[in-house]
TORMAR-698405 format. One record per residue: x, z, y of N, C-alpha, C, O in turn. Coordinates in steps of 0.05 Angstrom, whole numbers, plus 5000, padded with zeros to 4 digits. Layout:
<pts>
XZYXZYXZYXZY;...
</pts>
This chain:
<pts>
501750004976500050005000501750005025503750155027;501149835044502749815068501850025088499550105088;503750125104503150335124500850255142499250435149;500650005151498549925169495749975156493850045169;495649925129493049975115492450275116490150355119;494450445112494050735113493050825140491350995142;494150705162493250775188490350705192488850865203;489450475182486650395185484950595170482850675180;485750665146484150855130484051125144482051265143;486251205157486351455171484251465193482751655195;484051245208482151235230479251245219477551385230;478851085198476151075187475251335176473051425180;477051475161476351725149475951945169474252115166;477551935191477252135212474552105225473152305230;473651855230471051815242468851895223466952015232;469151825197467151895178466852195175464752305173;469252335174469252625171467852765194466452965190;468152655218466952785241463952755240462452915252;462852535227460052485226458552635204456152655204;460052735184458752855161457653135168458853275185;455353215157454353485162456353685149457553635129;456553915162458154135152456254335139453854315141;457454545127455854735112453654875129451454905120;454454945153452455085171450054905177447854995179;450654645180448454455186446454425163444254335167;447354495139445554485116444054745112442454775094;444654945128443255205126444755415110443555615102;447355375105448855575090449555795110450755745131;448856045104449456265122452256375118453256395095;453556445140456256565139456356795157454956815178;458056985150458557215167460657145188462256965185;460657295210462757265230462057065251460156915249;463757055272463456875295465556655294467956715295;464756405291466756185290467756115318466456185338;470055985319471055875344469455625351467655545336;470055505374468455275384468355045365466354905363;470554995350470654765331470254865303469854695285;470255125298470155225271472255095254471755005232;474755095264476954955251479555095257479755265276;481555035241484255155245485355095273486955245284;484454865284485354785311484154945333484754905357;482355135327481455335347483755515355483555635377;485755545339488155695347489855515365490855305356;490055585390491355415410494155325401495755485392;494655065404497254955397497454835370499154655365;495654915351495754805324494754525324492654465335;496254345311495354065308495353985278496854105262;493653795271493353705244493353395243492053265259;494953285225494952995220494552935191495553075174;493052725186492452655158492652355153491652195170;493752275132493851995123492451985095493152135077;490551805093488951775069489551515056489451305069;490151515030490851275015488751214994488551364974;487251004997485250924978485550624972485450454990;486050554947486450284939485950254909486650434894;484650034901484249974872486449784863486949574876;487849854842490049704831489349564805487149614794;491049384795490449254769490449454746491449674749;489249374724489249534699487749794702488449994688;485749814719484150054722485450274737484350494739;487850234748489150444763488050454791487050254802;488150694803487050724830488650924846489651124835;488950864871490351044890488151204904486451094918;488351474901486451654914488051904922487852114909;489651874943491452094950492152074979490851924994;494052234988494852235016496552475023497752605006;496652535049498352755058497052875083495952735100;497253145086496253285109498453445121500053585107;498753435148500753585162499553785181497653715195;500554025181499654235200502154325216504054425204;502054285242504254375259503354615275501554605292;504554845270503755095283503755085314501955195327;505754955325505954935354505854645364506954585385;504654465349504754195356507554085358509154155340;508153925378510853825380512954045385515254005380;512054265396513854485401514954605375516854755375;513654535353514654635327517454535321518954645305;518254315335520954205331523154385342525354385332;522454545362524454715375523955005373525855165378;521555085366520955375365519655445338517655325331;520855625324519855715298517355885301516555945324;516155955279513856135278514256345257515356295236;513356595263513256795242511256715221509056605228;511956755196510156685174510356865150512257015148;508456845133508456985107506956825087505656625093;507156905062505756755041505256935017506357155015;503456835000502656984976501756794954500256604960;502656844930501756684907499956864890500857044877;497356804891495456944874495856874845495857044827;496256614839497056514813498956284817498356104832;501256284804503356104810503655854794505855744790;501455754782501555504767501455264787499655094785;503355254805503555054825506355084838507955244828;506854934859509554954870509454884900507754734909;511255004914511754934942514754944947516255074932;515654804968518454834977518455015001516355055014;520655135007521055285031520255575030520655725049;519255665007518255945006520556155003520256375013;522756074991524956264989526056325017526556565023;526356125033527256165061525156335076525956515091;522656275073520556415087520556715079520256885097;520956765054521057045045523457195056523257425063;525657055058528157185068528157235098528957455107;527157035113527457055142524757115156524757195180;522557085143519957145155519156945177517357005193;520456715178519756515197520356235186521756215166;519256035199519755755189519555575213518055625232;520955345211520655135230518454945219518854845197;516354905234514154735224515054465217517254385224;513454315202510654355196510254475168512154535154;507654515161506854565134505454315124503654215137;506354205102505353955091503854015065504654185049;501753865059500253885034499853605023499053425038;500353564997500053304985499453344955498553554947;499853134939499453164910501953254896504153234907;501653344872503853474857506353304856508553414861;506053054849508452894844509552764870511452604868;508552844893509552734918510952944935511752894957;511253184924512553404939515353324948516153364971;516953204930519653134936519952934959521452974978;518352714957518552504978517552615004518652545025;515552785004514552895029516653085042517053075066;517853245025519953425036522153265049522953325071;523153065035525452905045524552755071526152735090;522152655071521152505095520852685119521452605141;520052935115519853125137522553185149522853185173;524553225132527253275142528253035158529453065179;527852795147528752545161527352515187528652435207;524752575188523252555213524352755233524652695257;524952995223526053205241528653125254529053165277;530353005238533052925248532652695269534152695289;530752515264530352295282529252385310529552225329;528152615311527052705337529152775357528552785381;531652825348533752905367533553195373531453315372;535753315381535753595387535853755361534853665341;537053985363537354155339535054345336533354365353;534954485313532954685309533654935324535654945339;532055145320532455395335535055535330535955695345;536355465307538955585300541255405309543555485305;540655175321542755005331543654795311545854675315;542154745290542854545270540654335265538354385272;541554115254539653915243539053995214539853845196;537854215210537654335184534854445181533754575199;533554405158530954515154530354535124531354385108;528554725117527454745090524454745093523154955091;523254505097520454495103518654605081519354595057;516354695089514354795070512654555062511254435078;512654485036510954275025509554385001510854474982;506954385001505354494980503754274966503454054977;502754334942501454124927499054224911498854454904;497254034905495254074884495053804868495753594879;494053824844494153594825491753414829489453514828;492153154833489952974836489852754814488752544818;491052814791491352614770488752524757488752324743;486452674760483952574749483052324763481952144750;483452304789482452084805484651904816484051674823;487051994816489251844828491351774807491851924788;492551544811494751454794497251614802498951514817;497351864793499252054803502151974797503952044812;502551834775505251744768506051484781508151374775;504351384799505051144814506551204840507651014852;506851454847508351544870507651384895509351244907;505151394903504151224924504551334952504351194972;505151594954505751704981508551634988510451704973;508951505010511651415018512451555044510851675058;515051535051515951665075514451575100513951735118;513651325102512251225125509551365129508651415151;508251445106505751585108506151865119504451965135;508351985111508952255121509352245151508352415166;510952055160511452025189508851975204508552085226;507151815193504551765207502952015210501852075232;502852185189501352435191502552615212501052745227;505152625214506552795233506152695262505452845280;506452435265506252325292503452325303503052335327;501452305285498652295294497252565293494852585298;498852775289497653045288496553115316497853075336;494053205317492653265342491053525339490553615317;490353645362488353855362485553725359485253485354;483453895363480753795362479653805334480753935316;477353665329476053675303477853575281479653405286;477553685257479153615234477353485213475353595205;478053245204476553105183476753265157478853385151;474553265142474453435118473553265094472753035097;473853385070473053245046475353075034477553165032;474652825027476552645014478352515034478252265038;480052675047481952565067484652695063484852915051;486752565073489452685072490152765044489552625024;491552995042492353085015490053144997490353154973;487653185009485253244993483753014982481653044969;484852764985483352524978482352524949480052454944;484052604931483352594902482752854890482852884865;482053064906481753334895478953394886476953284896;478753584867476253664854476053964855477954104848;473654074863473354354866470754444852468654334858;470954634833468654724817467254474804464854474801;468954274797468054034784466153864801464653704791;466353904827465153724847467353604863469553714865;466853364875468753254894469253444917467353554928;471753474924472353674945474653564962474653324968;476553734970478853634985479553825008479954065003;479653715032480453875056477954005068475853885070;478254255076476154395091477454585111479754665107;475954655132477054825152474854995165472554925163;475655215177473755405190475455595207477855595205;474055755224475455955241473656185246471256175242;474856405255473456645264474756755289477256765291;473056845307474056985331473457285326471257365321;475557445329475257735323476257895347477757795363;475358145348476058325369477658555357476858685337;480058615368481558845359483558915381484458745397;484159175383486059275403485259185431487059145448;482659165436481759105463481958815471481658745494;482558635451482858345458481458175437480758275415;481157925444479957725426482157555414483957455428;482057515388483957345374482457155355480257205348;483856935348482656735330484256715304486656725304;482756695283483956645256482756375247480356345245;484556175242483655915233484755865205486955965198;483255715189483955665161483655375155481755245164;485555265140485254995128485855025098487855145091;484154905082484554915053484854635042483654445052;486354605020486254375003485354484976486854594960;482754444970481454574947481254394924480254164925;482254494901482354324877482254514852483554464832;480554724854480554934834477754964822475854844832;477555134802474955244795473355094774473754854769;471555234761469755124741466855134753466355294771;465154964742462454934754460755194752459455274771;460755314728458755514723459155764740457255924743;461555814751461956054768461455994797461556184813;461055744805460755684834458455844847456155824838;459155994867457256154882457456094912459656114923;455256024924455355964953453356144967450956144960;454256304986452556495000451056674981448756754987;452356754959451156924940449256794920448156924902;448956534923447156384905448756264882450756124887;447956304857449456204834449055904830447755814811;450055744849449555464850450355324824448955154814;452755394814453855264791452055284766452055104749;450655504763448955544740446555354740445455284720;445755284765443355104768444154814768442454634765;446754754770447654474771449854434749452154404756;449054434724451054424702452454154702451553954713;454754154690456453914688455153714669454253784648;455053464677454153244659456553174641458653084650;456153224615458353174596459853424590458753644592;462353394583464053624576465153764600466453644616;464554024603465654174626468754214624469854184602;469954274646472854324646473454564629472054764629;475654544614476554754596478154954611480654954610;476855134626478155334641478955234669478854994675;479855414686480655354713483455254714485355404714;483754984713486454864712487054724738488754544738;485754794760486254664785488054844803489455014793;487854804829489454954847488154954875486354794880;489155124892488255124920490555214938491955404932;490955074960492855154981491155245005489355105014;491755485015490355585038492455645060494455775055;491955535084493755575107492155725128490055625137;493055965135491756125155493456135181495856185179;492156085203493556095229492256305247489856345245;493756435264492656625283494356625308496756575308;492956695331494456735355495057035360496157105381;494257195341494857485343497857535339499057405322;499057715354501957775350502357935325501758175324;503357805304503857945279506657895269507857685275;507758085256510458065244510257955216508057945204;512457855204512257725178510957885157509357775141;511558145155510258305133507258325137505758345118;506458325163503558325168502258055161499958055152;503657845165502657575157502457555127500657415116;504357675112504057695083501357825075499957735057;500658035090498258175084495758005091493858005076;495857855113493657685120493357465099491157395090;495557345090495457135069494057235044492557075032;494557475036493357585012490257575013488957544993;489157615037486257635040484857375033482457375029;486257145033485056895025483856914997481856784990;485157084980484157114953481257214952479757144934;480557384971477757494972475757274980473457284972;476657094997474956865003474356694979472056604975;476456654962476056504937474156654919472356524906;474456914918472757074900469757044907468057034890;469157024933466456994942465256734931462756714927;466856534926465956274916465856274885464956074873;466756484872466656494843469256424829469256384805;471456414844474056364832475056614817474756834827;476156574794477556794780480556734778481956884763;481456534791484356464792485456444764487156604756;484556244749485356204722488256154718489756094737;489256194693492056164687493155884694495455854700;491355684693492255414699492155334728492455104735;491555524746491155464774493455554791494555774787;494155394811496255464830494855534856494155364872;494555794861493055894884495056024903495856254900;495855874923498155944940497255934969496055744978;497956154984496856195011499156235031501156375025;498856125055500756155076499256265101496956205105;500656425117499556515142501756505163504056575158;501056425187503056415209501756505235499256485238;503356595254502456675280503756495301506156425300;502156415321503256255343504256425366505156325387;504056695363505056875384508056905382509256795364;509157055401512057115401513956875402516056875390;513056665416514756425417517456485430519456375421;517456655450520056715464522056855446524456855452;521056985424522857125406523956945384525457045367;523156695384523756525361525256265370524956055357;526756285391528156055401531156055393532655875401;531956255377534656255367536656425384539056425378;535656585403537456755419538556975402537457045381;540857085411542157295396540657555396540857715377;539157605417537557855420534657775427534257625446;532757875412529957805416528158055415528858255403;525958035428523958245428521258125420520257925432;520058235399517358145390515358365394516058605393;512858295399510658475400508858435375508858225363;507458645368505658625345503358825347503659035359;501158755335498958945332499859165314501459135296;498659405318499059615299497659565273495659415272;498659665251497459615225494559695224492959565210;493759905238490959995237489159815253486759845252;490259625267488659435283488259175268487058985279;489159155243489058895228486458845214485958615207;484759045210482359005194480658775204479758615187;480158745230478458515238479758245231478358055224;482458225232483757985223483557935194483157705185;483758145178483358125149480558005143480157825127;478558135156475758045152475457745160474157595146;476557675184476357405193477657205174476656985170;479857285161481257115142479557065118479356845107;478257275108476457245085474157065091473556885076;472857115114470456955121471156665126469656485117;473356615140474056335146474956185121474455945119;476356325103477156195078474656115062474455885052;472756295060470256225045468855985058468155795043;468555985084467155765096468755495095467555285091;471355515097472955275095472655135068472454895066;472455295046472155185020469355055017469054835006;467255195028464655075026464454815043463154625035;465754815066465854565082467254345066466354115068;469354405051470654195035468754095014468753855009;467254265001465254184981463054014993462353804982;461954105016459753955029460753685038459153485037;463253655047464253405056465053215033465352975038;465253315009465953144986463752954980461353014982;464452714972462552504964463252394937465552404928;461252284923461852164897464251984899464651824918;466052004878468451834878469051744850469051904831;469551494847470651384822473551304827474251184847;475251384808478051344813479551234789478651054776;481951344784483751234764482451224736481251414727;482750984723481750934697478650984695477651064674;477350944718474450964718473351254720470951284719;475051454722474151724723472351764747472851664769;470151914743468151954764467752244768467452404750;467552324794466952594802464752594822464952454843;462552734817460352734837460852924860462353114858;459552854882459553044905457353244901455553204885;457653464915455553674914453053564926453053484949;450753574911448253464922447153644944446353874939;446953544968446053704991443153794988442554014995;441453614978438653684976438253914956436654094961;439653914934439454124915440654384925439554604920;442754374941443954614953441954734971441554984971;440654584988438654685007436354814991435455034999;435354684970433254794954433955064942432355254943;436455084932437255334920437555554941436855784936;438655494965438855684986436055794993435756044997;434055624995431355715001430155874978428756074982;430755784953429655924930430556214929429056394921;433056264936434256524935434056674962435156894965;432656564981432256695007434856715023435156895039;436556515020439156525034439356295054441456255066;437256135058437355915077437356015105435756185113;439155905122439255975150438855725166440555545167;436555695179435855455194438055395215438655575230;439155155216441155095235440055115264437655075268;441855175282441055195311440254925321439554895345;
</pts>
């Protein structure tokens, strides 16, 4: 696939994603107060870029994949690091850059998400892009260990065709913007399946009050985990009412990547704690984090920029530990909603070797919400 084709698909998918109804518009009730966009980009400075690759090849093979880029400080991520933390609820997956993140508690953006067999090319392409920008990193070097995370899209995508190329990575980085974020079968989420429904990218946010101030927690997920029968939305056992046609998945053999952003001033160990709370958002949806699932979460703060420019002496501010509870709650709520948004945005897809995955039927979801008394009429 040529890069120009990927750019066209990116524009089309972004437009389509913006037009699709989200979970709230279908009457799904959620706790908490969302930001203006109900997206990770409600955290000021955060930008997201996505390249979507869809193509039918000879011999029944199909390309259904892509790459998603999250830049904590937008273009400023090139010169200013961010405090970060991470947590693996279940490690049947892989990322790059986590050893450095654990050791230093900070990273030079971006965070990238793609398919399992494209982690290497995405990592190399990010480093090459970083070098081409000119200027050194915060430590004075053209050196980086970028964070690249993955989930497996081999049911719908020709995963061994290695279709994500360096040019696609550069497009995602260069086109990263604030504002609304396309959801569903876009970017790294193009070929992903969640609770045996078509899924992919989802996002949400929460505005919380603590220590006398207002802060935002934003979440972006690449959801590819779960079995149908445990799927629970707003307390409704949706999966039990919508059984799998044919043979159900033999256990939870998928994965999910959750990226949490906040403008609250937090230190690395506190961000580790925030990252852990994503697990509770998954639990609300019925995930039990099976042995075959790679459930890996990242959290970063856009605060303390002046302390992360590489100076020999720095001063950071942070909330007290007893002030973190509202952020924890916001992380749980936004993770839950981001996953449901990814499900709602998913659409029927046929992919590699004719494999077919249905989208979550909106009409049946609304019926079930009303049946269980959980329907919330949209504003």
